C-alpha positions as CSV (number, residue, x, y, z in Angstrom):
1,M,81.4,56.9,129.7
2,P,83.6,56.5,126.4
3,N,81.2,54.2,124.6
4,R,78.3,57.1,125.0
5,F,80.6,59.7,123.4
6,L,81.6,56.8,121.1
7,L,77.9,57.0,119.7
8,F,77.1,60.9,120.2
9,C,80.2,61.2,117.5
10,F,78.8,58.5,115.2
11,I,75.6,60.1,115.0
12,A,76.5,63.5,114.7
13,F,78.7,62.6,111.9
14,S,76.0,60.4,110.6
15,F,74.0,63.4,110.5
16,S,76.7,66.1,109.3
17,C,77.3,63.5,106.3
18,N,73.1,63.9,105.6
19,E,73.2,67.7,105.2
20,K,72.6,68.5,101.2
21,E,74.6,71.2,99.8
22,P,73.0,73.8,98.7
23,T,72.4,74.0,94.9
24,V,74.2,76.4,92.4
25,I,72.1,76.6,89.2
26,I,74.3,77.6,86.3
27,N,73.1,79.2,83.1
28,E,75.8,77.8,80.7
29,R,74.2,80.3,78.0
30,E,74.7,83.2,80.4
31,V,78.5,82.4,81.5
32,K,78.9,81.6,77.5
33,E,77.8,85.3,77.2
34,S,79.6,86.8,79.5
35,L,82.6,85.3,78.8
36,I,82.7,86.8,75.4
37,K,81.3,90.1,76.9
38,I,84.5,90.5,79.1
39,N,86.8,89.1,76.1
40,K,85.4,91.5,73.5
41,A,85.9,94.4,76.1
42,K,89.5,93.3,76.9
43,V,90.5,93.0,72.7
44,R,88.8,96.4,72.1
45,L,91.7,97.7,74.9
46,E,94.4,95.4,73.3
47,N,93.7,97.4,70.3
48,K,93.9,100.6,71.9
49,Q,97.0,100.1,73.6
50,I,98.4,98.8,70.2
51,D,96.8,102.2,67.7
52,S,98.5,104.2,71.1
53,Y,101.9,102.3,70.7
54,V,101.7,102.8,66.8
55,N,100.7,106.0,66.5
56,R,103.6,107.6,69.7
57,R,106.3,106.1,67.6
58,G,104.8,107.3,63.7
59,W,104.8,104.0,61.7
60,P,102.6,104.3,58.9
61,V,101.3,100.4,59.4
62,L,98.5,98.4,57.7
63,K,96.3,96.8,59.6
64,T,94.7,93.6,58.0
65,G,91.8,92.1,58.7
66,T,92.5,89.7,61.4
67,G,93.8,93.2,63.7
68,L,97.7,92.5,62.4
69,R,99.4,95.4,61.9
70,Y,102.7,96.0,59.4
71,Y,105.1,98.6,58.7
72,I,107.8,97.4,55.7
73,Y,110.5,99.7,56.0
74,E,113.7,99.1,54.4
75,S,112.8,97.2,50.7
76,G,114.6,94.5,49.6
77,G,112.7,94.1,46.1
78,G,113.5,89.7,46.4
79,R,110.9,86.8,45.8
80,S,107.6,87.1,47.8
81,A,107.3,84.7,50.4
82,K,104.1,82.7,50.6
83,S,102.9,79.6,52.3
84,N,104.4,76.5,52.3
85,M,108.0,77.7,51.7
86,T,110.7,77.8,54.2
87,A,111.5,81.6,55.7
88,T,114.7,82.2,57.0
89,V,114.4,85.7,59.0
90,E,116.3,88.0,61.5
91,Y,114.6,89.2,64.2
92,C,114.3,90.8,67.3
93,V,110.7,90.0,69.4
94,T,110.0,92.9,72.4
95,L,106.5,94.0,74.5
96,L,104.8,96.7,73.9
97,N,106.7,98.8,77.2
98,G,109.9,98.2,75.7
99,D,111.4,95.1,77.0
100,T,113.0,92.7,74.7
101,A,111.9,88.9,74.4
102,Y,113.7,87.3,71.8
103,T,116.7,88.0,69.6
104,S,118.6,86.6,66.7
105,R,121.3,88.1,67.9
106,E,121.5,85.2,70.5
107,S,119.8,82.6,68.9
108,G,121.2,82.9,65.2
109,P,118.7,83.8,62.2
110,Q,115.6,81.2,62.7
111,D,114.3,79.0,59.2
112,F,110.7,77.8,59.4
113,L,107.6,76.3,57.1
114,I,105.3,79.0,56.4
115,N,101.6,78.6,57.8
116,M,103.2,75.0,58.7
117,D,105.5,75.5,61.7
118,N,104.0,75.9,65.4
119,L,104.9,79.9,65.2
120,E,102.6,82.8,66.6
121,S,100.0,83.1,63.5
122,G,100.6,86.5,63.3
123,L,104.4,85.8,62.1
124,H,102.8,83.7,60.0
125,E,100.7,86.2,58.1
126,G,102.7,88.8,58.5
127,I,105.5,87.1,56.7
128,Q,103.4,86.9,53.7
129,Y,103.5,90.5,52.8
130,M,107.0,89.9,52.8
131,K,109.7,90.0,50.2
132,V,113.2,88.9,50.7
133,G,115.8,91.4,51.9
134,D,112.6,93.5,53.7
135,R,112.8,94.6,56.9
136,A,109.1,94.7,58.6
137,K,107.6,95.9,62.1
138,L,105.2,92.7,62.8
139,I,102.7,94.5,65.6
140,L,101.2,90.7,66.7
141,P,97.7,91.6,68.9
142,S,98.1,88.5,72.0
143,Y,95.2,86.8,70.0
144,L,97.8,86.7,67.3
145,A,100.8,85.6,69.2
146,H,100.7,83.7,72.9
147,G,97.5,84.2,73.7
148,L,95.3,83.7,76.9
149,I,98.7,81.7,78.8
150,G,101.3,83.1,76.4
151,D,104.6,81.3,76.1
152,S,105.6,80.9,79.9
153,K,109.1,82.1,79.3
154,K,109.4,85.7,78.6
155,I,105.9,86.4,77.4
156,P,103.4,86.9,79.9
157,P,99.2,86.4,79.3
158,R,97.5,89.0,76.4
159,T,100.3,90.4,75.9
160,S,100.5,92.1,72.5
161,I,104.3,91.6,70.4
162,V,106.5,93.2,67.9
163,Y,108.9,91.7,65.4
164,D,111.5,93.4,64.3
165,I,112.0,91.2,61.5
166,K,114.3,91.1,57.8
167,L,113.4,87.9,55.4
168,V,116.7,87.2,54.5
169,S,116.1,84.1,52.6
170,I,113.1,81.9,50.7
171,R,113.0,78.2,49.8
């Protein structure tokens, strides 16, 4: 009797292993087009949220071709920042909901090599509109900030950020 049971289990197992999985056909072009369409819709929504944020504050921002918004609200009159210069900045990074993510009040002024260091591309772009002593608001859409994954600390995925920044010096 136990041998028959084992034989039955072996046969059942053998037949179950031979069953074919259903085949799923994926059209890569359709998937790609669908993802592009979804991403474009999310970018449009994010741009509306940023525009609403700016309008509520009445800031006379300028918008670049990349989507960066900036507003220099205090002129310093020093030298202009350019690519490959080292910039020293004081900053406060907030989310559109007003939550503070990072501030140089805690960490001290930050030095970075413009267009070279591994920082948000929107920061590299925005700093080049500034002169030493300028204070500005830089509003970075998520794709110029921390993108689809956030920074895994204080900035969530797909989040726009606002830099309140002062260009202290360049060298």
